[in-house]
Rosetta silent file (secondary structure, phi, psi, omega in degrees, C-alpha in Angstrom):
SEQUENCE: MKKDYLWTFGHLHPVTAIAIVIKGEVTHVNGTVFGNRLRTHVETGSITISNLTVADSGVFLLQVIAETGIVMQRFNLTVQDNSLIPLNVLEGDNVTLETGIEHLQKKHNVKWTRGPHFTGQLIAQWKNGSTFIKESYKSLLQLNPLDGSLIFIGVTKDYTDTYCVMMLLDSEPHILRQYSITVFDPVFVPHVNIATRSLNNGSCYINCCVENGPDVTLSWYRGQRRINQTSNPDIPTNLTLPLVIQHQGGVVYSCVAANPASTRAVTVNSTLWCPPQRPGPVASQWAIVVILVVVVVVLVALAAVISYLRSQREDEIPDSM
SCORE:     score description
SCORE:     0.000 S_00000001
   1 L     0.000  123.032 -179.474   77.965    4.617    1.749 S_00000001
   2 L   -75.825  147.114  178.680   76.817    1.320    3.140 S_00000001
   3 L  -115.668  156.842  174.623   74.999    1.206    6.430 S_00000001
   4 E  -100.268  148.529 -175.879   74.770   -1.463    9.065 S_00000001
   5 E  -132.164  146.581  172.925   71.392   -2.712   10.285 S_00000001
   6 E  -134.526  123.315  175.599   70.096   -4.533   13.329 S_00000001
   7 E  -107.210  130.004  173.983   66.596   -6.004   13.531 S_00000001
   8 E  -125.572  159.847 -174.726   65.163   -7.071   16.874 S_00000001
   9 E  -145.562  152.011  172.156   61.767   -8.556   17.737 S_00000001
  10 E  -167.730  151.699 -179.225   59.533   -9.292   20.706 S_00000001
  11 L   -66.837  -31.501  175.637   55.854   -9.935   21.350 S_00000001
  12 L  -119.927  -41.573 -178.380   55.792   -6.954   23.716 S_00000001
  13 L  -130.091  129.742 -176.041   59.352   -5.572   23.702 S_00000001
  14 L   -79.425   82.727 -175.536   61.796   -5.961   20.773 S_00000001
  15 L  -113.503   -8.270 -177.590   64.775   -7.408   22.637 S_00000001
  16 E  -101.766  121.800  178.861   65.621  -10.507   20.547 S_00000001
  17 E   -69.872  135.423  178.764   67.978  -10.044   17.584 S_00000001
  18 E  -122.409  -27.036  179.996   66.713  -11.698   14.409 S_00000001
  19 E  -152.753  139.453 -179.653   68.845  -10.200   11.604 S_00000001
  20 E  -133.161  132.949  175.501   72.143   -8.290   11.391 S_00000001
  21 E  -121.081  115.684  179.282   73.694   -6.595    8.356 S_00000001
  22 E  -128.615  118.939  179.598   77.345   -5.542    8.735 S_00000001
  23 L    53.264   40.362  176.434   79.337   -4.283    5.744 S_00000001
  24 L    82.230    0.032  179.046   76.861   -5.892    3.347 S_00000001
  25 E  -100.930  129.200 -176.896   77.005   -9.283    5.038 S_00000001
  26 E   -99.355  133.086  174.625   73.695  -10.680    6.347 S_00000001
  27 E  -125.684  120.764  174.487   73.483  -12.815    9.474 S_00000001
  28 E   -98.108  128.543 -177.798   70.209  -14.410   10.499 S_00000001
  29 L   -74.272  128.443  179.566   70.061  -15.405   14.140 S_00000001
  30 L   -73.300  152.874  173.601   69.272  -19.092   14.597 S_00000001
  31 L    85.772    6.606  177.120   66.441  -20.286   16.812 S_00000001
  32 L   -82.551  169.640 -177.708   63.999  -17.429   16.220 S_00000001
  33 L   -69.694  -14.528 -174.436   60.315  -18.009   15.520 S_00000001
  34 L   -90.183  -26.471  177.281   60.816  -17.023   11.878 S_00000001
  35 H    56.113 -135.415 -179.269   63.415  -19.636   10.916 S_00000001
  36 H   -84.695   10.580  176.262   64.083  -19.746    7.172 S_00000001
  37 H   -82.690   -6.673 -175.581   60.948  -17.654    6.460 S_00000001
  38 E   -96.929  130.715  177.130   62.976  -14.484    7.061 S_00000001
  39 E  -130.231  135.835 -177.159   64.730  -12.730    4.179 S_00000001
  40 E  -114.808  134.951  178.755   66.812   -9.534    4.503 S_00000001
  41 L   -97.008  115.102 -172.413   67.412   -6.993    1.715 S_00000001
  42 L   -64.095  -44.625 -174.088   70.984   -5.725    1.981 S_00000001
  43 L   -64.787  -39.826 -174.305   70.560   -2.494    0.024 S_00000001
  44 L  -102.455  -20.098 -176.905   67.501   -1.205    1.909 S_00000001
  45 L    81.035    1.389  179.700   67.787   -3.050    5.208 S_00000001
  46 L   -77.199  160.252  178.335   64.153   -4.167    4.943 S_00000001
  47 E  -124.537  151.999  176.104   63.026   -7.682    5.862 S_00000001
  48 E  -126.160  131.316  177.877   60.400   -9.978    4.397 S_00000001
  49 E  -115.468  121.723 -179.172   58.650  -12.732    6.387 S_00000001
  50 L   -94.079  158.595  176.192   56.840  -15.388    4.365 S_00000001
  51 L    51.307   57.339 -178.553   53.915  -17.589    5.466 S_00000001
  52 L   -58.824  145.806  173.684   52.892  -15.382    8.370 S_00000001
  53 L  -127.354  168.142  178.867   51.236  -16.967   11.400 S_00000001
  54 H   -60.281  -31.819 -179.580   49.441  -15.512   14.409 S_00000001
  55 H   -67.405  -14.436  179.149   52.577  -16.217   16.475 S_00000001
  56 H   -80.914   -4.922  178.927   54.488  -13.696   14.317 S_00000001
  57 L   -64.744  138.873  178.533   52.530  -10.812   15.821 S_00000001
  58 E   164.050 -161.388 -176.713   54.678   -8.441   17.815 S_00000001
  59 E  -112.979  128.902  176.879   56.990   -5.415   17.816 S_00000001
  60 E  -110.624  139.949  178.036   59.919   -5.044   15.411 S_00000001
  61 E  -125.767  123.004  175.876   62.737   -2.540   15.947 S_00000001
  62 E  -103.750  127.904  174.809   65.085   -1.478   13.168 S_00000001
  63 E  -116.320  115.957  178.217   68.361    0.217   14.130 S_00000001
  64 E   -97.744  117.497 -174.087   70.252    1.840   11.257 S_00000001
  65 E  -103.878  115.383  179.025   73.904    2.357   12.236 S_00000001
  66 E  -130.838  174.033 -179.260   75.758    5.059   10.292 S_00000001
  67 L   -63.458  -27.076 -177.702   78.718    7.367   10.880 S_00000001
  68 L   -84.886   -6.812  179.730   76.353   10.135   11.890 S_00000001
  69 E   137.527 -166.629 -177.504   74.675    8.016   14.565 S_00000001
  70 E  -113.198  128.199  175.490   71.908    5.462   15.068 S_00000001
  71 E  -110.576  131.698 -177.398   68.398    5.879   13.675 S_00000001
  72 E  -118.786  146.274  177.209   65.675    3.681   15.102 S_00000001
  73 E  -144.861  133.027 -179.160   62.198    2.838   13.808 S_00000001
  74 E  -103.127  147.843  176.966   59.535    0.615   15.374 S_00000001
  75 E  -133.854  131.989  174.927   56.944   -1.492   13.575 S_00000001
  76 E  -103.980  123.152 -179.594   53.884   -3.172   15.111 S_00000001
  77 E  -114.784  125.551  175.135   52.713   -6.304   13.289 S_00000001
  78 L  -120.312  117.714  178.670   49.348   -7.929   14.018 S_00000001
  79 L  -106.376  122.080 -178.234   48.590  -11.183   12.225 S_00000001
  80 L  -101.790  148.262  178.755   44.975  -12.324   12.457 S_00000001
  81 L   -60.919  131.191 -176.080   43.689  -15.839   12.071 S_00000001
  82 L   -92.492   13.423  178.336   42.496  -16.328    8.504 S_00000001
  83 L   -72.948  164.513 -178.768   39.894  -18.938    9.413 S_00000001
  84 E   -63.863  135.710  173.914   36.218  -18.373    8.679 S_00000001
  85 E  -100.792  109.152 -176.809   34.410  -15.991   11.012 S_00000001
  86 E   -79.483  139.341  175.051   30.821  -17.319   11.320 S_00000001
  87 E  -131.692  116.204  176.493   27.914  -14.873   11.551 S_00000001
  88 E  -104.543  117.335 -171.967   24.384  -16.173   12.188 S_00000001
  89 E  -131.892  161.268  177.717   21.854  -13.405   11.593 S_00000001
  90 E   -89.409  146.467  177.583   18.110  -12.918   11.219 S_00000001
  91 L   -61.310  132.742 -178.126   16.548  -12.061    7.887 S_00000001
  92 L    96.524  -11.961  178.969   16.026   -8.302    7.674 S_00000001
  93 L   -75.424  159.470  169.052   18.872   -7.439   10.062 S_00000001
  94 L   -92.077  136.751 -175.144   21.731   -5.096    9.229 S_00000001
  95 E  -128.183  132.814  178.788   25.110   -6.853    9.269 S_00000001
  96 E  -114.086  126.153  173.965   28.579   -5.270    9.441 S_00000001
  97 E  -103.499  117.883 -173.337   31.709   -7.088    8.266 S_00000001
  98 L   -93.082  152.045  178.397   34.761   -5.386    9.771 S_00000001
  99 L   -87.387  -23.698 -179.197   38.219   -5.075    8.282 S_00000001
 100 L   101.131    2.382  175.764   40.024   -5.061   11.629 S_00000001
 101 L  -125.287  163.768 -177.680   41.421   -1.531   11.454 S_00000001
 102 L   -94.875  -32.878 -176.186   40.058    1.823   12.654 S_00000001
 103 L  -140.632  132.898  175.549   41.249    4.160    9.895 S_00000001
 104 L   -76.103  146.582  171.963   42.170    3.607    6.264 S_00000001
 105 L  -100.107  160.758 -178.761   45.424    5.004    4.906 S_00000001
 106 L   -59.791  -29.590 -176.582   45.779    6.566    1.471 S_00000001
 107 L   -84.573   -2.320 -179.695   47.882    3.607    0.335 S_00000001
 108 E   -74.270  148.079  172.240   45.216    1.065    1.288 S_00000001
 109 E  -133.778  110.366 -174.228   43.297   -0.882   -1.324 S_00000001
 110 E  -105.300  121.851 -179.369   40.275   -2.699    0.138 S_00000001
 111 E  -120.669  122.237  174.877   38.635   -5.447   -1.931 S_00000001
 112 E  -105.372  126.951  179.607   35.445   -7.255   -0.838 S_00000001
 113 E  -125.458  153.911  176.569   34.582  -10.447   -2.757 S_00000001
 114 E  -107.316  122.527 -176.234   31.732  -12.953   -2.540 S_00000001
 115 L   126.347  158.617 -175.038   32.847  -16.574   -2.489 S_00000001
 116 H   -75.825  159.675  169.142   35.510  -18.588   -0.623 S_00000001
 117 H    63.526   26.396  172.788   39.308  -18.247   -0.679 S_00000001
 118 H    63.835   19.411 -177.136   39.407  -14.625   -1.928 S_00000001
 119 L  -114.340    6.746 -177.768   38.699  -15.761   -5.500 S_00000001
 120 L   -78.816 -173.092 -179.085   34.998  -14.790   -5.780 S_00000001
 121 E   -73.394  141.573  178.191   33.412  -11.899   -7.647 S_00000001
 122 E   -73.091  123.992 -179.577   34.329   -8.369   -6.621 S_00000001
 123 E  -114.353  -20.464  178.736   31.310   -6.698   -4.999 S_00000001
 124 E  -158.773  150.286 -179.288   32.859   -3.625   -3.335 S_00000001
 125 E  -154.566  144.659  170.967   36.185   -1.785   -3.282 S_00000001
 126 E  -122.155  124.755 -178.379   37.842    1.250   -1.706 S_00000001
 127 E  -155.218  133.952  178.153   40.890    2.640   -3.504 S_00000001
 128 L    53.087   36.311  177.648   42.483    6.076   -3.735 S_00000001
 129 L    79.262    1.666 -179.571   39.658    7.537   -1.658 S_00000001
 130 E  -109.526  148.306 -178.398   36.965    6.298   -4.051 S_00000001
 131 E  -112.782  134.506  175.660   34.266    3.702   -3.364 S_00000001
 132 E  -122.300  133.337  172.878   32.975    1.122   -5.828 S_00000001
 133 E  -131.636  130.806 -179.499   29.920   -1.112   -5.261 S_00000001
 134 L   -56.445  139.708 -172.188   28.732   -3.617   -7.852 S_00000001
 135 H   -52.994  -44.965 -176.145   25.512   -2.411   -9.520 S_00000001
 136 H   -71.333   -7.136 -178.801   23.371   -5.388   -8.414 S_00000001
 137 H  -111.140    0.583 -172.468   24.429   -4.814   -4.765 S_00000001
 138 L   -64.631  -29.340  178.449   23.914   -1.057   -4.488 S_00000001
 139 L   -80.575   -9.520 -175.454   20.523   -1.366   -2.771 S_00000001
 140 L  -110.726  -34.943 -169.224   21.970   -3.801   -0.233 S_00000001
 141 E  -108.345  150.065  167.651   25.557   -2.736    0.518 S_00000001
 142 E  -133.690  143.467  177.959   27.348    0.243    2.005 S_00000001
 143 E  -115.408  119.190 -177.862   31.120    0.621    2.289 S_00000001
 144 L   -73.520  116.991 -176.615   32.389    2.634    5.234 S_00000001
 145 L   -73.354  -10.037 -179.500   35.050    5.037    3.862 S_00000001
 146 L   -82.940  -44.224 -176.848   36.672    5.419    7.300 S_00000001
 147 L  -125.244   -0.986  177.075   37.607    1.799    8.019 S_00000001
 148 L    81.249    5.289 -179.188   36.573   -0.128    4.890 S_00000001
 149 L   -68.461  151.911 -177.551   33.934   -2.220    6.654 S_00000001
 150 E  -107.763  130.810 -175.343   31.071   -3.646    4.571 S_00000001
 151 E  -119.184  124.674  173.645   27.480   -3.139    5.728 S_00000001
 152 E   -93.019  129.170  178.998   24.492   -5.222    4.594 S_00000001
 153 L  -103.603  114.768  179.001   21.176   -3.367    4.851 S_00000001
 154 L    60.120   58.633 -175.444   18.211   -5.689    5.496 S_00000001
 155 L   -63.763  145.663  177.448   20.023   -8.918    4.590 S_00000001
 156 L  -119.228  170.146 -177.954   17.970  -11.785    3.115 S_00000001
 157 H   -65.447  -18.245  176.919   18.545  -15.522    2.883 S_00000001
 158 H   -64.512  -17.188 -176.294   19.674  -15.077   -0.735 S_00000001
 159 H  -105.313   16.801  169.165   22.899  -13.634    0.638 S_00000001
 160 L   -65.557  116.689 -175.182   23.889  -16.609    2.769 S_00000001
 161 E  -177.025 -176.068  174.661   27.467  -17.118    1.584 S_00000001
 162 E  -100.639  134.522  179.752   31.182  -16.548    2.220 S_00000001
 163 E  -127.049  134.808 -175.580   32.534  -12.997    1.991 S_00000001
 164 E  -123.451  145.453  173.127   36.239  -12.102    1.952 S_00000001
 165 E  -121.621  128.426  173.082   38.148   -8.886    2.415 S_00000001
 166 E  -116.856  116.645 -179.322   41.676   -8.436    1.097 S_00000001
 167 E  -108.846  118.775  179.226   43.313   -5.238    2.258 S_00000001
 168 E  -101.890  143.448  171.917   46.502   -4.259    0.454 S_00000001
 169 E  -114.366  109.389 -161.754   48.995   -1.655    1.648 S_00000001
 170 L    61.137 -114.697  179.497   50.621   -0.489   -1.578 S_00000001
 171 L  -113.049    2.902 -176.557   50.799   -3.866   -3.327 S_00000001
 172 E   -97.904  138.821  176.035   51.443   -6.045   -0.268 S_00000001
 173 E   -59.877  130.588  179.972   48.671   -7.940    1.588 S_00000001
 174 E  -108.617  -49.613  179.106   47.950   -6.186    4.866 S_00000001
 175 E  -137.896  135.328  174.479   44.789   -7.857    6.178 S_00000001
 176 E  -126.543  127.895  178.091   42.931  -10.965    5.002 S_00000001
 177 E  -141.400  146.948  175.683   39.574  -11.963    6.492 S_00000001
 178 E  -128.055  131.790  177.683   36.813  -14.412    5.596 S_00000001
 179 E  -116.532  141.459  173.047   33.233  -14.259    6.886 S_00000001
 180 E  -114.994  110.662 -178.453   30.568  -16.930    6.602 S_00000001
 181 E   -99.154  127.651  172.688   27.073  -15.403    6.769 S_00000001
 182 E  -123.022  124.553 -175.395   24.055  -17.633    7.422 S_00000001
 183 E  -104.113  128.147 -177.016   20.628  -15.965    7.398 S_00000001
 184 E  -119.272  154.317  165.149   17.793  -17.516    9.441 S_00000001
 185 L   -77.844  153.657  173.724   14.095  -16.910    9.964 S_00000001
 186 L   -61.854  141.616  177.717   13.105  -16.146   13.588 S_00000001
 187 L   -70.205  148.396 -179.948   12.291  -19.317   15.493 S_00000001
 188 L   -76.076  157.257  176.878    8.602  -19.832   16.324 S_00000001
 189 L   -76.160  127.232  177.984    7.262  -19.520   19.878 S_00000001
 190 L   -72.088  158.976  175.022    6.790  -22.981   21.437 S_00000001
 191 E  -132.000  151.052 -173.487    3.502  -23.960   23.073 S_00000001
 192 E  -118.637  139.381  172.873    2.796  -26.338   25.953 S_00000001
 193 E  -139.380  151.315  179.781   -0.171  -28.630   26.582 S_00000001
 194 E   -85.744  133.141 -177.021   -0.914  -31.184   29.296 S_00000001
 195 E   -93.007  -68.057 -179.203   -1.083  -34.745   28.024 S_00000001
 196 E  -142.438  170.332  175.506   -2.097  -37.043   30.899 S_00000001
 197 E  -136.994  135.340 -179.110   -2.018  -37.290   34.671 S_00000001
 198 L   -83.083  133.031  176.996   -1.197  -40.335   36.741 S_00000001
 199 L   -81.461  -12.955 -176.232   -3.713  -41.311   39.459 S_00000001
 200 L   -81.225  -50.724 -175.648   -1.038  -43.297   41.277 S_00000001
 201 L  -119.708    3.894  177.462    1.586  -40.684   42.116 S_00000001
 202 L    77.128   10.581  178.959    0.024  -37.395   40.969 S_00000001
 203 L   -71.412  150.015  176.788    2.602  -36.822   38.180 S_00000001
 204 E  -116.266  137.383  179.898    1.637  -34.712   35.187 S_00000001
 205 E  -108.712  116.070 -178.262    2.787  -35.437   31.648 S_00000001
 206 E  -121.517  154.787  178.646    3.107  -32.322   29.470 S_00000001
 207 E  -120.182  140.273  171.353    4.306  -31.757   25.907 S_00000001
 208 E  -113.136  132.327 -175.742    6.132  -28.779   24.402 S_00000001
 209 E  -130.467  150.064  175.633    5.806  -28.335   20.636 S_00000001
 210 E  -153.537  150.621  175.658    7.247  -25.962   18.049 S_00000001
 211 L   -69.452  132.257 -174.795    7.307  -25.639   14.277 S_00000001
 212 L   -75.961  162.915  177.156   10.581  -27.021   12.961 S_00000001
 213 L  -166.461  178.254  179.615   13.154  -25.141   10.877 S_00000001
 214 L   -58.826  126.335  175.903   16.848  -25.208    9.908 S_00000001
 215 L    58.778   28.215  178.611   19.056  -25.951   12.941 S_00000001
 216 L   -84.587  136.108  172.826   16.113  -25.578   15.376 S_00000001
 217 E  -121.776  153.235  177.680   16.403  -27.246   18.778 S_00000001
 218 E  -127.724  127.487 -172.924   13.757  -27.670   21.485 S_00000001
 219 E  -135.656  148.360  169.378   14.832  -27.963   25.121 S_00000001
 220 E  -104.292  133.807  175.845   13.361  -28.260   28.615 S_00000001
 221 E  -122.645  142.383  166.677   15.124  -26.376   31.441 S_00000001
 222 E  -112.512  105.400 -169.715   14.616  -26.506   35.185 S_00000001
 223 L    66.891 -125.140  178.996   16.032  -23.181   36.281 S_00000001
 224 L   -95.988   -3.194 -175.423   19.353  -22.864   34.463 S_00000001
 225 E   -95.785  126.209  178.091   19.878  -26.613   34.068 S_00000001
 226 E   -77.847  130.216 -178.214   18.910  -28.227   30.796 S_00000001
 227 E   -90.966  -49.244  178.132   16.950  -31.436   31.337 S_00000001
 228 E  -156.367  168.650 -175.769   16.594  -32.723   27.778 S_00000001
 229 E  -153.113  152.723  177.286   16.717  -31.585   24.172 S_00000001
 230 E  -145.663  157.156  174.067   15.555  -32.679   20.739 S_00000001
 231 E  -156.358  165.613 -179.071   16.004  -31.724   17.087 S_00000001
 232 L  -153.107  120.917  179.477   15.112  -33.195   13.718 S_00000001
 233 L   -68.906  -14.145  177.398   16.749  -32.502   10.330 S_00000001
 234 L   -78.892   95.149 -170.947   13.435  -33.384    8.670 S_00000001
 235 L   -56.506  -41.902 -177.690   12.106  -29.799    8.469 S_00000001
 236 L   -65.355  -14.791 -179.243    8.408  -30.652    7.766 S_00000001
 237 L   -89.285  116.005  178.778    8.249  -32.656   11.017 S_00000001
 238 L   -65.943  155.234 -179.077    7.400  -30.453   13.993 S_00000001
 239 E   -93.397  136.086  176.302    9.364  -30.895   17.196 S_00000001
 240 E  -134.525  134.191 -178.718    7.708  -32.297   20.341 S_00000001
 241 E  -134.869  114.572 -179.012    9.403  -32.809   23.704 S_00000001
 242 E   -81.529  161.821  177.241    7.595  -34.425   26.670 S_00000001
 243 E  -151.850  139.421  175.858    8.226  -33.719   30.343 S_00000001
 244 E  -104.830  123.176  178.759    7.031  -35.323   33.586 S_00000001
 245 E  -127.974  162.909  177.270    6.424  -32.887   36.462 S_00000001
 246 L  -132.733  161.715  175.326    4.948  -33.097   39.952 S_00000001
 247 L   -69.332  106.058 -174.297    3.424  -30.619   42.360 S_00000001
 248 L  -129.737   35.535  174.554    6.639  -29.418   44.019 S_00000001
 249 L    71.059   47.124  171.081    5.874  -26.010   45.437 S_00000001
 250 L    81.360   30.527  174.353    6.203  -23.732   42.445 S_00000001
 251 L   -67.959  133.951 -177.338    9.152  -25.182   40.514 S_00000001
 252 E  -103.957  125.787  174.910    9.527  -23.256   37.221 S_00000001
 253 E  -110.165  151.536  177.852   10.344  -25.069   34.001 S_00000001
 254 E  -126.547  133.169  172.039   11.179  -23.410   30.670 S_00000001
 255 E  -104.037  120.234 -171.363   10.610  -24.761   27.191 S_00000001
 256 E  -118.792  122.207  171.242   13.122  -23.102   24.857 S_00000001
 257 E  -103.514  135.235 -175.458   13.066  -23.159   21.060 S_00000001
 258 E  -149.765  147.355  163.064   16.239  -21.854   19.416 S_00000001
 259 E  -126.830  176.461 -174.319   18.155  -21.614   16.184 S_00000001
 260 L   -60.655  -12.018 -176.544   21.638  -20.063   15.821 S_00000001
 261 L  -116.365   -9.603 -177.081   20.163  -16.561   15.408 S_00000001
 262 E  -155.380  161.545 -179.061   17.136  -16.420   17.771 S_00000001
 263 E  -143.160  136.880  173.698   15.560  -17.892   20.896 S_00000001
 264 E  -132.440  148.570 -176.299   11.945  -18.090   22.140 S_00000001
 265 E  -147.849  153.117  169.916   10.729  -19.578   25.430 S_00000001
 266 E  -130.039  149.795 -178.678    7.635  -20.300   27.514 S_00000001
 267 E  -110.855  152.284 -179.672    7.573  -21.052   31.247 S_00000001
 268 E  -130.500  123.319  175.884    5.621  -23.657   33.193 S_00000001
 269 E   -97.484  125.095 -174.617    4.918  -23.397   36.932 S_00000001
 270 H   -61.828  -30.750  179.476    4.444  -26.809   38.512 S_00000001
 271 H   -67.671  -38.145 -178.387    1.829  -25.459   40.946 S_00000001
 272 H   -79.885  -38.355 -175.461   -0.351  -24.123   38.126 S_00000001
 273 H   -89.103  -19.748  179.354    0.171  -26.954   35.666 S_00000001
 274 L  -140.681   69.407 -177.470    0.176  -29.808   38.173 S_00000001
 275 L   -67.349  164.436  178.470   -1.893  -28.755   41.249 S_00000001
 276 L   -54.011  138.587 -174.721   -2.368  -31.108   44.221 S_00000001
 277 L   -73.508  130.427  175.975   -4.510  -34.034   43.198 S_00000001
 278 L   -94.326  152.521  179.523   -8.140  -34.008   44.451 S_00000001
 279 L   -59.786  136.451  177.484  -10.068  -37.217   45.177 S_00000001
 280 L   -83.554  178.935 -178.988  -11.804  -38.557   42.110 S_00000001
 281 H   -58.421  -40.560 -179.044  -15.389  -39.965   41.955 S_00000001
 282 H   -64.630  -45.180  179.583  -14.294  -43.498   42.827 S_00000001
 283 H   -62.506  -38.524  179.323  -12.339  -42.327   45.851 S_00000001
 284 H   -64.171  -41.144  178.411  -15.303  -40.260   46.997 S_00000001
 285 H   -61.886  -43.085  177.642  -17.654  -43.247   46.747 S_00000001
 286 H   -63.524  -38.195  178.694  -15.315  -45.385   48.827 S_00000001
 287 H   -62.657  -40.123  178.190  -15.091  -42.640   51.431 S_00000001
 288 H   -63.237  -42.837  179.286  -18.909  -42.561   51.669 S_00000001
 289 H   -60.970  -43.512 -179.883  -19.035  -46.348   52.085 S_00000001
 290 H   -62.551  -43.591  179.803  -16.444  -46.217   54.862 S_00000001
 291 H   -61.734  -43.837  179.007  -18.357  -43.476   56.647 S_00000001
 292 H   -61.633  -42.093  178.735  -21.625  -45.455   56.385 S_00000001
 293 H   -61.277  -43.411  179.788  -19.969  -48.573   57.751 S_00000001
 294 H   -63.086  -42.485  179.051  -18.579  -46.611   60.681 S_00000001
 295 H   -61.305  -44.920  179.672  -22.003  -45.095   61.349 S_00000001
 296 H   -61.044  -44.725 -179.962  -23.670  -48.517   61.261 S_00000001
 297 H   -61.266  -42.527  179.836  -21.098  -49.988   63.626 S_00000001
 298 H   -63.687  -42.821 -179.935  -21.570  -47.076   66.015 S_00000001
 299 H   -64.428  -41.748  178.252  -25.354  -47.427   65.894 S_00000001
 300 H   -62.781  -43.130  179.818  -25.185  -51.186   66.499 S_00000001
 301 H   -65.043  -40.240  179.190  -22.872  -50.679   69.424 S_00000001
 302 H   -65.737  -40.044  177.778  -25.098  -47.974   70.837 S_00000001
 303 H   -63.210  -39.350  178.700  -28.182  -50.173   70.507 S_00000001
 304 H   -64.005  -40.472  179.481  -26.374  -52.975   72.334 S_00000001
 305 H   -65.376  -43.888  179.497  -25.433  -50.614   75.154 S_00000001
 306 H   -62.142  -42.137  179.752  -28.996  -49.312   75.443 S_00000001
 307 H   -62.737  -40.646  179.892  -30.376  -52.877   75.507 S_00000001
 308 H   -64.792  -44.317 -178.644  -27.911  -53.857   78.206 S_00000001
 309 H   -63.604  -37.728  178.486  -28.789  -50.857   80.379 S_00000001
 310 H   -64.634  -42.568 -179.610  -32.514  -51.637   80.094 S_00000001
 311 H   -65.179  -36.698  178.776  -32.037  -55.224   81.161 S_00000001
 312 H   -65.810  -41.425  179.640  -30.037  -54.112   84.154 S_00000001
 313 H   -65.348  -39.846  179.362  -32.719  -51.655   85.184 S_00000001
 314 H   -65.096  -33.480  178.191  -35.442  -54.282   84.930 S_00000001
 315 H   -69.292  -28.069 -177.550  -33.489  -56.605   87.187 S_00000001
 316 H   -82.160  -18.877 -178.655  -33.264  -53.918   89.848 S_00000001
 317 L   -80.385  124.655 -177.664  -37.072  -53.217   89.998 S_00000001
 318 L   -71.523  151.790 -178.602  -38.767  -55.448   92.795 S_00000001
 319 L   -70.370  122.209 -175.691  -41.677  -57.660   91.880 S_00000001
 320 L   -76.547   -9.363 -179.384  -44.897  -55.872   92.852 S_00000001
 321 L   -81.617    0.000    0.000  -46.812  -59.044   93.346 S_00000001
């Protein structure tokens, strides 16, 4: 006895009809997101969607219409972007590559490969409740039997590469993911030294330096605002970044060295590194000269006043003769 079928779809609620089977005749509704990628199997009422995209994620509702009544079944489809997922990690860290599900089903077949486009060598697999790990990876890898995730224990730079997981449900692809792992050394701590100081405006010129490495950048920050930055692909050349500061009441600057997996920083307080300028030897000598000149002028003026007062007094004394 043939049955009639109705398929509906929606991103949250399955309210849009996409396929109808009545008396063995299939009708695909025009204008849906699936277009000609949708194929309906008359005998079983199942549907196949080719070339899945993220926009195909949503809720599907199947209604089977028979003489005895209507049977309904819901399906949730989640399509994940198959682009590379980058992971920048430090050498020696543990790294977990997730499958995207919480619990494996008995019908799942999880294959982890090393290399791009799901065509690399098989390094780990979960199938029929059993776990396989390639012999040369057993000291490095663990496969979580609950969700199929792959765990690297103490990863090294030798394992910088692309890793793919293909999860099959029966024989059909269920989840496809690609990870790109890049392993870095920790960035070195930068150090700061004062270069010169201007006698004209009291500015201080300081340098921040750090040992270079892959993808290392060196930056100066004032508070949260980045002032300048430098990098150099020539690894043997250390990075140096100058900065001009002034005594500005305790302004804090930060010199930050970073690579994609780590960050180190040192702080500079303008009051400590560029204190108010004190008079130098030349300025002190000029100050002494000015003081001496003032003293001499005062003494000359005082002598003139004393001489004048004496002459006045002598004029006032009568001649005793």
